[in-house]
N, C-alpha and C positions, 0 to 999 in steps of 0.2 A: 504494500500500500504506500502510495506517495501522495503529496499534495502539490498541485500545480495551479497557479493563479487563484488560489483560495478554493479550488475544487478538489475534493478527494477522488483519487483515481485508483482503482484496483488493477493490478497486473497479474493475470492468471496464466500459468504455463499450461499449454495443451498440445501434446504431440510436437514439441520442438518449436511451438509458436507462442506468442504472447497475445492475449486478447485484452483490449483496453476499451471500456472497463470490463471487469470480470463478469461473466454472464454464462449461464448454462445454455449451450447451443446444440441443436440437433444436427446430425450429419448432413441433412438437407440444407439447413441454414448455413453451415460452414461451406458447403459446396457452392451455394448461391453467392455468398460473400466473396469467395475466391474468384468466381467467374466475374462478378461485378468489379473487383479490383483490377483484373486483367483488362477488362473493357474500359476502365476509367469512368464508370457510371456510378460507383458507390458514393453516397453522400453522407453516411454516418461517420464523421471524422473523429468521434470519441472512441471508435473501435478501430484498431489498426493491426494488421498482421505483420509480424517481423520474425526473423530467424533469432530465436531467443538464445541460441548458443553463441551468437556473435556479440560480445560486449559493446563494440563500437556501434552496432545497430541499435542496441538499447539506448545508448547515449543519444544517438540521432533522433530516435522517436520521442524521447523526453524533450529535446529541443524543439522538435516539430510540434509537440502538444502545447508547449509554452506559447506558440504562435496561434494555433488554430482552436484551442479550447477557449470557451467563453471566459472572459475576465469579469466576474460578477462584482458589480459595484454596490455595496450595501447602501440602501437609502434610509436606513434608520440606525441609530447608535445603540449598541447593546445596553440593556437596562433591566431593571427588575420587572418580572412578569411579562417580558417580551419574548415570544417564542421564536424559534428558528423557522425559516421558510418551510423546511421539510415537516417540522412538527405541526405548524399551522395547517398544512395541506392534509396531514393525517387526521387531525382533530376535526376538520370540516368535511371529512368523507368525500374528498374529490375523487373523481373516477381514475384511480391510479392503476396503470397497466402493469407496472413492475416496481417493486420496492427493493432497492439494492442496499438499504441501510443508510448509506451516506448520501444517496440521491434517489430520486423517484423519476419514473418515466410515465408520460401520459400524452394523450392527444392534445394538440395545441388549439385553443379556442380562437386564436387570432386569425389563422388562415384555414381553419376547419379541416385539418387533415384526418385521414382514417388510420394511419399508422403512427404510433406514438413517437413524436419527435421533440416534445417539450421535456426538458430535464429540470427538475427542481433540486437545488442544492441547499446547503446550510444558510447561505446569505441571500439567495434569490433564485431566479430561474433564467433559462435560456432555451430558445427554440432553434434546433438545428435545421429546421426547414425554412423558416421565414426570417430568422434573426431577431425575433422579438425577445427582449431581455429586460430585467429589472430586479429590484430588491424586494424585501418583504412588503413594503408599503404598496409598491406597484403590483405585486402578486395579489394582494387583497382586493385592490381596485379591479383587477382583471377578472376575478371570479365572483365578485359580489357587486351589488348596486350601491354600496355604501359611499357616502360623500367623504371628503377629507375630514370634516369635523366629526363625523360619526366614527371614523377610524381612530381619531385622536381621543375621543370619549371612551372607546372600548379599551384602548391601550394607553392609559395616562402616561406611561413611561416613554412613549414615542414623542419626540420633539420635532417640531416642524423643521424640515431641512431645506437649506438653500441649495440651489443648483451649483455644483462645482464648476470650475473652469473646464474640466474634462467633459462634463455633461454638456456644457454650452458648445464646445468645439465639435463634439460628436453630432449634435443637432445642426450646427451650421453646415457641416460637411454633408449631412444627409439631405438637406434641402437643396443642395447645389450639384449633386452628382448622381449618376447611375452606375451600378456595379456591373462590370463585364469581366469575363475570363475567357482566354483563348483555349485552343484544344490541348495546350500543355499545362492548363490550370494556372497560368500567369494572371495576376489580378490587375485590373485597371479601373481608374475613375474615368467615366465619360462626362466631361464638364458641360453643364448647360451654357455657361459663358466662359470662353477661354481667351478672351481679349487680353487678360493680364499676363498670360504666359505664352500665348501664341500656339499652344498645342491642345488639341481636343481630347486626346487620350493620355492619361498619366499613369505610368506603372506605379502602383500603390506604394511599393517599397523603394522609392527613389528620392534623390535629393531635391529634384524639382517639385515633387509632390509635397515634401516637407515644407519647402518654401511657399508653395501655394496655400497649404493649410494655415501656416503661420500668418501670412499677410492677409488672407481672407478673414481669418478669425480676429485679427487685430482691428480691422475695419469695423467689425460688429461690436466687439466687447471692449474696444479701446485698451487692449492689453495684449502684449505678445505672449503666447503660451510658452511654457518652459519646454526644454528638450524632453523631459520625462513625459509630459502630457502629449507632445507630438508623437513620441514613440508608441505610447499606449494607443492613441487614436489610429495610427497607421497599422499596428498589429491587430487591433479590433476589426478594422474594415478589411484587412487582408484575410483574416480568418472567415469573416462573414461572406466575403466575395467567393472564396473557395467553396464554401458550403452552399451559398444561395445565389451567387452572381449569375447573370444571364450568360450562357455559353455561346460564343459567337466566333466566327472566323474574322480575323483582323488583317487588313491589307495595307500595303504601302504603294501609293501612286496608282497601281493597276489592280483591279479586282473583278470578281464575277465568275461566270461559268460559260459553257458553250452556247447558251442562249442569249445572254446579255453580259457585255463587258462594260465596266465603268472605269473612267480615267479621271483622277483627281487633278484639276488644274491648279490647285494650291491657293485659290482665292475664294474658297467656299462655293465654288461651282464645279460641276462634274459633267464630263461628256459621257453620254449613254450611247453604246454601240450595239446594234442588233443587225441581223441579216437584212432588215427592211430599211434601216436608215440611221442617221446620226442626230443628236440633239444635245444642247447644253441645259442643265437643270441645276437649281439651287440646292437640291438635296438628293440623297441616294438611299436605297433600301439595303445597302451593305455598309460595313463599318471600316473606315479608313483611320490610320494613325498618321498624324501630321508631325514630322520631325522638326526640330528647331531650325535646321538649316535648309528646309525644303523651300525651293523657289517657286515662282509663279510661271506657269506655262503659257505660251502664246495661244490665243484663241484662233483656231484655223480659219483662214479667209477663203480657202478654195478646197474643193473636193476632187480635183482632177488627179488621177493616179499618175499621170505622166510627169507631174511635178516632182516625183521622187528622184528623177534623174538629175535635178538641179543640185542634189547632194554631191554629185561627182564633179561639179564645178568648184567645190570647196575642199573636198578631201582627195588625197593623192592615190586613187585607185583607178587604174586604167584598163587592166586586164578584164575581159568580159566574164570569165569564170569566177574571178575574185569578186566582181561586182554582184554576181548572182548570189554567192555565199553571204556577202555582207548584207544585202537587202533581205535575204531570208532570215538572217539573225535578227535584224531590226524588227521585222514584223512578228517573228516568233517571240521576241521579248515582250510584246504587247498582249500575249495570251497568258492569263493567270495560271492556267493548269499545266502549261507546257514545260517540259524539261528543256532547258536552254544550254547549248554547249558554251564553253568558255570561248570568247572571241580573242584570239591571239594576234596582235598586230606586230609584225616583224619588219624591221628595217634598220639600216645603218643610221648613224647620227646625221641629222639633217633631212631625213626622209619624210618627216611630218607625222610620225606614228603617235607621239604624245598629243599633238594638236588634234589629230583625228579622234583619239580617245575622248578628249574633252568635248569635241563637237557632238559625238554620238551620245555622250552623257547629257549634254544640254538639250539635245533633241528629244530624248525620252524621259529624263529625270533631272530637270534643272535644279540647281541649288541657289541659295539666296545670292542675288547679285551676280550670277554666273561665275562665281569664284571657282577655282580649281583646287581648293585645299584638300579635296578628297583623294587626289592623286598621291599615293604613297608608294615608294619603291622598296622600303624595307620595313614591313610590319614589326613592331617591337617584339611580339610573341604571338602565339596562336590565339590567346584571349583577345588581343587587340585586333587581330585579323577578323575573328568572328564578330566582334563588336562593329567593325567597319562594315562588314557585309550585311549584318542584320539591321543596320540603320539606313540602308540605301536600296531603292528598287533597282538601280544600276550602279555598280561600284567599279572603280578603275584602279588597277595597280600598275604603276608606271615604272619602266626600266627595270624589270625583274631579270636577275641574272641566273637564278636557279630556284627550282621548286623542290624541296625535299620531300621525303616520304610522308612525314606527319602532315605537312601542309597539303600534300596531294590528297590525302584521305579527307581532309576538311573540304577541299574544293570539289571532290567527287560528290559530296553531300550537297554542295551548292547547286551543282548541275541537276541532281535528282530531286532537289527540294526536300532533302531528308533532315533528320534531327540528329544532332551530335550526341552519341551514346556515352554519357559520362555522368558520374555522380557529382562532379565539380560544376558549379554554376559559373558560366562565363558572364562577366558583367562589364558594362560600360555605363557610368552614371547610375550604378546600382540596379540597372534593369537586367532581368533574366533574359539571356539571349541563347535560345536553344534551337528554335526553328529557323531555318535559313532559306530564304526565297529570293535572294538577290540574283540579278543577271550580272555576270562578271566580264570585264574587259581587262586584258593584260597586254602590256606593251613590252617588247624585248628586242634586242639587236638581232637575234635569230631564234629559230624554233627549238633549238637544242637546250632547253631550260629544264628538262625533266630529269630528275635523279633516277638512277638505275631502279627498275621495278615499278615505275610509274606509268606503265602502259595503259592501265585502266583510265587514267586521267587524259592521256594523249588521245585515246579513242573518243573522248568527250570534248575535244577541242577542235575548233575551226581556225585554221591559220590563214591570215591574209598577209601576203608578201608585198612590201612597199619599197619601191626603188627611189633613190635620190633624184629629184628633178633637176639634173645637171643643166646649168645655164638657163633654167626656166623658173628660178625662184621668184616668188612674190611675197610681200610682207605679210606677217601674221595679222597685222592691223587691218589690212585690206580684206583678207579672208574673213575675219570676224565681222567686218561691216557687211560683206556679202552674205554671210550666214544670217545676220540680223535682218537683212532684206528678204531673204528667201525662207526664213524659219517658219513662218505661219503657213506658207503654202506647202512646204515639205512635210510639216506635221499633219496638215490636212490630207495629203496624199497617203501618209502612214495610216491615218484613221480610216480612210476610204478603202485601203487594201485590207485592213482588218475586217471591215464590214463585208467586203467581197469574199474573204476567206470563210467567215461564218456562213455565208450563203452557199458558196460553191466549193470550198476547199476541204472542209472537215471530212476525214475518212469515215466510211461506213463501219459499223461494228463488225469485227472479225476480219477486216482488211489486213493483209500482211505486207511487210516491208523488209527489204534486205538490210535496212539501216537500223541501228540500235535506237536512235532518237527519232521515233516514228513521227511525232508531231512536227519536228523541225523539217523532216523530209517532205511531209505533206504540204507544208507551207512553201517549200522550194518548188515543188511541182505546180502548185497553184500559181505562184508568181511567174514561172516560166511561160504559162499560157496567158495569164492576165496582162503581162507586160511585154509579151513576145520577146523574151530575153534572147540575146545572141548565143549565150552558152547555156544549154539545158542543165537543170539542177543535178540530175542523177550522175551525169558524167563528171561535172565539176566537183561534187561532193565525194564521189568514189576516188578520184585522183587525190583529193585533199586528205582523205582518210588514209590512203596508202602512204602518202608522205608523212603523216603523223605516226603511223605504225613504224615506218622506217626510222624516224627520229627516235622513237622509243627503243627500238632494237639497238641503235647506235650508242645509246646511253648505257647499255648493258654490256660489260666487257666479255661475258661468256658467250654472247651471240655467235661470234666468229668460230668458237670451238664447235658448237653444235652444227653449224653450216659445214665446216670442214669434216666433221665426223660423218655426216650423212653422205657427203660426196664420196668418201672413201669406203664406207661400210653399209651403204643402203642395201637392205635385203640380206645381209650376212647373218647366219645362224651361229651365234657365239657359243663355244664350248659344246657343240652338238646338243643344244638345249631343246630340240624338237619344237621350235616355235615360241619359246619363252622370251627370246630377245637377248638382253644383256642385263646382268645384275648391276644395280646402282653402285655397288662396291667396286666391281671391275671397271665400270665406266669412270669412276673417280680415280682409283689407284693406278690404273694402267694407262688409260687413254688421256684423261684430263691432265694429270700431272706431267705426262710426256709432252702434251701440247703447251702447257705453261712453261716448261723448261725451254722448249724451242722458241717460243715467242719472246720470252724474257731475254734469251741470248741475243736477239737482234733488237732489243729495246722497245718492243711494241707496247707492252703492258706493264705499268707500275701501279695500276689501281688495285684496290683491295679485292681479292678473289675468294671464293668459298674454300674453306679448309677441311671439309669432310663431305661425304656422299649425300648426307641429308640436306646440307645447305646448297649443294649443287643442284639437287633435284628440285628444291624450293625455287631457285632462280629459274630453272627450266620451265616450271609450271607457270611462273609469272609471265614469261615471254612467249609461251606456246601459242596463244591466240594470234600474236603478230607474226610469228614464224609460219603459222599455217596460212595466214592471209597473204603474206608476201612471197614465201618460198615453197608453200605446199608441204611444209614439214609437220608431221603429226607425232604425238606422243601418246602411247597407250600403256596403262599400268596392267601388267599381266598377272601380278600377285606374288605370293611367297613361294619360292622354289629352292630346294636344297638349303633351307634355312636363311635365305636372303631375299631381298626385294628385287623384282625383275620388271623391266620396262622394255617397250619397243620404241625405237626412234626411226622413222622412215619418211621418205618423200613420196607424195602421190604423183608428182610431175617433176622429173629430173631436169626438164628443159628450163624451168625457172632458175634452178641452181646453176646450170651450165651457162645460161645467159649472163648471170651475175658474174661467173668466173671469167667469161669472155670480156665483160666490161672492165673487170679489174686488170686483166692482161693489157687491154688497150690503154688504160690509165698509166700502167707501168711503162709501156713503150713510149707514150707521150712524154712522161717525165724524163725517161732516158734521153729521148731526142732533144728535149729542152736543155737537159744537162750538157749534152755534147755541144749544142750551139753556144751555150754560155762558156763552156770550157775553152 
């Protein structure tokens, strides 16, 4: 038994779990609660399942309960002949459903529920369904028709209480907000009037919310609440929101579904896009969060789709295939449900890649005053990166030199719109940032920015190669003026193309695609027809993906070993194994070590290489999809044989490997010829 927030809580161990509070439960009730917990639909937050054998989990749940359990504020002072709230409830024969000794459970008369959700404790009551709460005085008024004077007469020991500052602040906040929670159970205030802070949704446990509560309360009660009062009020509403807040999907800049898409212009107006038309409205039926740095978008002045090509008068993309992929990325970024590949803008210094990143950002998700402060080339750490991505509908990372494995895993989640699986809360300004839905632009000198083993991310990347405009430079100031002139008509073309895609481009249920990012591919095919593009999407994307796969393979030093191995031993039955292939032990000890010795002798590889057969096999599995795509090399696990793990490595089309070998020979001859000329 422990006491939290003045509420007695029983912790009862049952089959390795703890039930809070202690209660006899049937197997059916336990099964139902476990199912509700997995689905995220359980609302009874005074009961929580944990692994009781893990001490740190017990500590975590106690901290959790401090936040979500009701903090009962007594409204009477203890005195002679004044009963506790539980004793008064028993004495007056209330319809108690469960008597746990230290607390009672019953149906709530405030919202008329049928399942007991009102808990009565020593000092007062709290409803886990509607959030109604109060002390003994409030409880008596809730269940009787007695006036204040009648209650004072019945209990002479009760003295009239003045409202505390905490009571006043809670009431001030209640009158000005609506409680919302997203699908991760993050809690928000939706402000009725957000002119003082410029943001319509405030994460309840954040610094800006603390500021808003303090300044708003000071205007009403002419006194600044203390830090302890502010902390109490925030904890109170955070727990209430988790239990009773309206669950809703929260969007940044673009939201909606396949029927209706909304775009937040940033000026309290919204563009509504359907397959039948476009319109600007002062309100929307979905919920947007407005960031502090969010800028105002230009209202479109034209709906001609051909105006999209004015973009190429500003950004340095001349190749038709690259134009097709860029336009596809821009329209795909306007679809809330779509997985969006990372847009990698590659080019030497002076090619205009950073400027191009800023232009696309301004076109889709402008920031206050068109500043470029969101362009960062070296995120401080993963927490900072996640914070940046989670606060922007479109984020830009500028001049990236290398993406390591940890960052690669995070960015893969960005593409798929996934949730970072961690018990650690990533925060920026105290806001919980787990769900990531940002569209990401990365600029780099070349496409070889992926660390070994990042092939999954490379496959989810579209690379745009940008050449230096030798002898054709124009000032950035001129291009910015040009963009300002064209911005509204280009954006109008974007909206019109989104409308057309909703009408003619969405694939039918069950349609198959050769490409992993199916929506992105369907957008590209639609644009090919709608804009009569010079370069068809399928061909452009197929070549682009092959290039990214090649880049991923080049980042992995063991790639060359497997290519050489298949060239020499394709189809060989090692050790007369009757089709088992080769043991991973032999592959490493005999063939890989021999290859390492040979290549190191001529100074080809000084990178860190696998030092045992398990690590070599792990590397092989990482690059196998790209080996299969580019060279037709396949890997099959045949199982355990003679006490060892065996695999098959073979090529389905040796011509792909032979062509590669011929190209390598040609390169060597060319280098030799150049060397002779220089000699």
